[in-house]
C-alpha positions as CSV (number, residue, x, y, z in Angstrom):
1,X,20.6,-14.9,-13.8
2,X,21.5,-13.4,-17.1
3,X,20.0,-15.1,-20.2
4,X,22.2,-16.0,-23.1
5,X,21.5,-17.5,-26.5
6,X,22.1,-21.1,-25.3
7,X,19.3,-20.7,-22.7
8,X,16.7,-20.0,-25.3
9,X,15.3,-22.8,-27.4
10,X,15.8,-22.8,-31.1
11,X,12.0,-22.5,-31.6
12,X,12.0,-19.3,-29.6
13,X,15.1,-18.0,-31.2
14,X,13.5,-18.3,-34.6
15,X,10.4,-16.5,-33.4
16,X,12.4,-13.7,-31.7
17,X,14.7,-13.1,-34.7
18,X,12.0,-12.7,-37.2
19,X,8.9,-11.3,-35.5
20,X,7.5,-9.7,-38.7
21,X,7.4,-12.9,-40.7
22,X,3.9,-13.6,-42.0
23,X,4.4,-17.3,-41.6
24,X,4.6,-17.1,-37.9
25,X,1.7,-19.0,-36.4
26,X,-0.2,-18.4,-33.2
27,X,1.2,-21.7,-32.0
28,X,4.8,-20.4,-32.3
29,X,3.8,-17.2,-30.6
30,X,2.3,-19.0,-27.7
31,X,5.5,-21.2,-27.4
32,X,7.6,-18.0,-27.1
33,X,5.3,-16.5,-24.5
34,X,5.2,-19.8,-22.6
35,X,8.9,-20.2,-22.8
36,X,9.5,-16.7,-21.4
37,X,7.1,-17.4,-18.6
38,X,8.8,-20.6,-17.7
39,X,12.1,-18.7,-17.2
40,X,10.4,-16.3,-14.8
41,X,11.4,-18.6,-11.8
42,X,15.0,-17.6,-12.5
43,X,14.2,-14.0,-11.5
44,X,12.4,-14.7,-8.3
45,X,12.9,-18.3,-7.2
46,X,10.3,-18.1,-4.4
47,X,7.4,-16.1,-3.1
48,X,9.5,-14.7,-0.3
49,X,12.0,-13.4,-2.9
50,X,9.1,-11.8,-4.9
51,X,8.0,-10.1,-1.7
52,X,11.5,-8.9,-1.1
53,X,11.7,-7.3,-4.5
54,X,8.2,-5.7,-4.0
55,X,9.3,-4.3,-0.7
56,X,12.5,-3.0,-2.3
57,X,10.3,-1.1,-4.8
58,X,8.2,0.4,-2.0
59,X,11.3,1.4,-0.1
60,X,12.8,3.0,-3.2
61,X,9.6,5.0,-3.9
62,X,9.3,6.1,-0.3
63,X,13.0,7.1,0.0
64,X,13.2,8.9,-3.4
65,X,9.7,10.1,-4.3
66,X,8.4,13.1,-2.4
67,X,4.9,12.7,-3.7
68,X,4.8,9.0,-2.6
69,X,5.7,10.1,1.0
70,X,3.1,12.9,0.9
71,X,0.4,10.4,-0.3
72,X,1.5,7.9,2.4
73,X,1.2,10.5,5.2
74,X,-2.1,11.9,4.0
75,X,-3.5,8.4,3.5
76,X,-2.4,7.4,7.0
77,X,-4.0,10.5,8.5
78,X,-7.2,9.8,6.6
79,X,-7.4,6.3,7.9
80,X,-6.7,7.4,11.5
81,X,-9.3,10.1,11.2
82,X,-11.9,7.7,9.9
83,X,-11.2,5.3,12.8
84,X,-11.4,8.2,15.3
85,X,-14.7,9.3,13.8
86,X,-16.0,5.8,14.1
87,X,-16.9,5.4,10.4
88,X,-18.3,2.1,9.5
89,X,-16.0,-0.6,8.1
90,X,-17.3,-0.2,4.5
91,X,-16.5,3.6,4.6
92,X,-13.1,2.9,6.0
93,X,-12.5,0.3,3.3
94,X,-13.5,2.7,0.5
95,X,-11.1,5.3,1.8
96,X,-8.4,2.6,2.1
97,X,-9.1,1.4,-1.5
98,X,-8.8,5.0,-2.9
99,X,-5.5,5.5,-0.9
100,X,-4.2,2.2,-2.2
101,X,-5.1,3.2,-5.8
102,X,-3.2,6.5,-5.4
103,X,-0.1,4.7,-4.0
104,X,-0.2,2.0,-6.7
105,X,-0.5,4.6,-9.4
106,X,2.4,6.6,-7.9
107,X,4.5,3.4,-8.0
108,X,3.5,2.9,-11.7
109,X,4.4,6.6,-12.4
110,X,7.8,6.1,-10.9
111,X,8.3,2.9,-12.9
112,X,7.2,4.6,-16.1
113,X,9.5,7.6,-15.5
114,X,12.4,5.3,-14.8
115,X,11.9,3.3,-18.0
116,X,11.4,6.4,-20.1
117,X,14.6,8.0,-18.6
118,X,16.5,4.7,-19.3
119,X,15.3,4.7,-22.9
120,X,15.9,8.4,-23.8
121,X,18.8,8.8,-21.5
122,X,19.9,12.5,-21.5
123,X,17.9,13.5,-24.6
124,X,14.5,15.1,-25.0
125,X,11.7,13.5,-26.9
126,X,8.1,14.5,-27.1
127,X,6.8,11.0,-26.7
128,X,8.8,10.6,-23.5
129,X,7.2,13.8,-22.2
130,X,3.8,12.5,-23.1
131,X,4.4,9.2,-21.4
132,X,5.6,10.9,-18.2
133,X,2.9,13.5,-18.2
134,X,0.2,10.9,-18.7
135,X,1.5,8.8,-15.9
136,X,1.7,11.8,-13.6
137,X,-1.9,12.7,-14.7
138,X,-3.2,9.3,-13.7
139,X,-1.8,9.9,-10.2
140,X,-3.4,13.4,-10.2
141,X,-6.8,12.0,-11.2
142,X,-6.7,9.2,-8.6
143,X,-5.6,11.7,-5.9
144,X,-8.5,14.1,-6.7
145,X,-11.0,11.2,-6.6
146,X,-9.4,10.0,-3.3
147,X,-9.8,13.5,-1.9
148,X,-13.4,13.7,-3.0
149,X,-14.2,10.3,-1.5
150,X,-12.4,11.3,1.8
151,X,-14.2,14.6,1.9
152,X,-17.6,13.0,1.3
153,X,-17.1,10.4,4.0
154,X,-15.1,12.3,6.6
155,X,-16.5,15.9,6.5
156,X,-20.1,15.2,7.7
157,X,-19.0,13.4,10.9
158,X,-16.1,15.8,11.4
159,X,-18.4,18.8,11.2
160,X,-20.9,17.2,13.5
161,X,-18.1,16.6,16.0
162,X,-16.9,20.2,15.8
163,X,-20.5,21.5,16.1
164,X,-21.1,19.4,19.2
165,X,-17.9,20.6,20.7
166,X,-18.9,24.2,20.0
167,X,-22.3,23.7,21.5
168,X,-20.9,22.3,24.8
């Protein structure tokens, strides 16, 4: 549903039209924030619709973002390997959490890139580059930490399995 001026109360319209006014009180600010939150039901009328939108975001990322697919495949393999190696549940959970962090940051990176592209359109801007590079950097950091965690937890039992196979 598209918002129009008639759907916004006069109190919020005053706040929105003059945000730099020194006479604005915290109370008016809270009213505007509360009012915007009250309209949130119009975007997703139910929890099921919210999940539908979230699934659409995951689907979009999987279909359009090569790195998201790579992280998903590697994460799935890491979980399967941890189950195969009979890691304890806490170790599997730690690997799963780091994989989830990488995937969540990849989704945020995609969202930030989309918003930046929408804002600057077909032009170049140094701040747009910085935003995109920092978002991509956050994914890189989380992926490196995830690889370190996986190596720390998976390599010792994997090497022990390989060693016992060689000895037999």
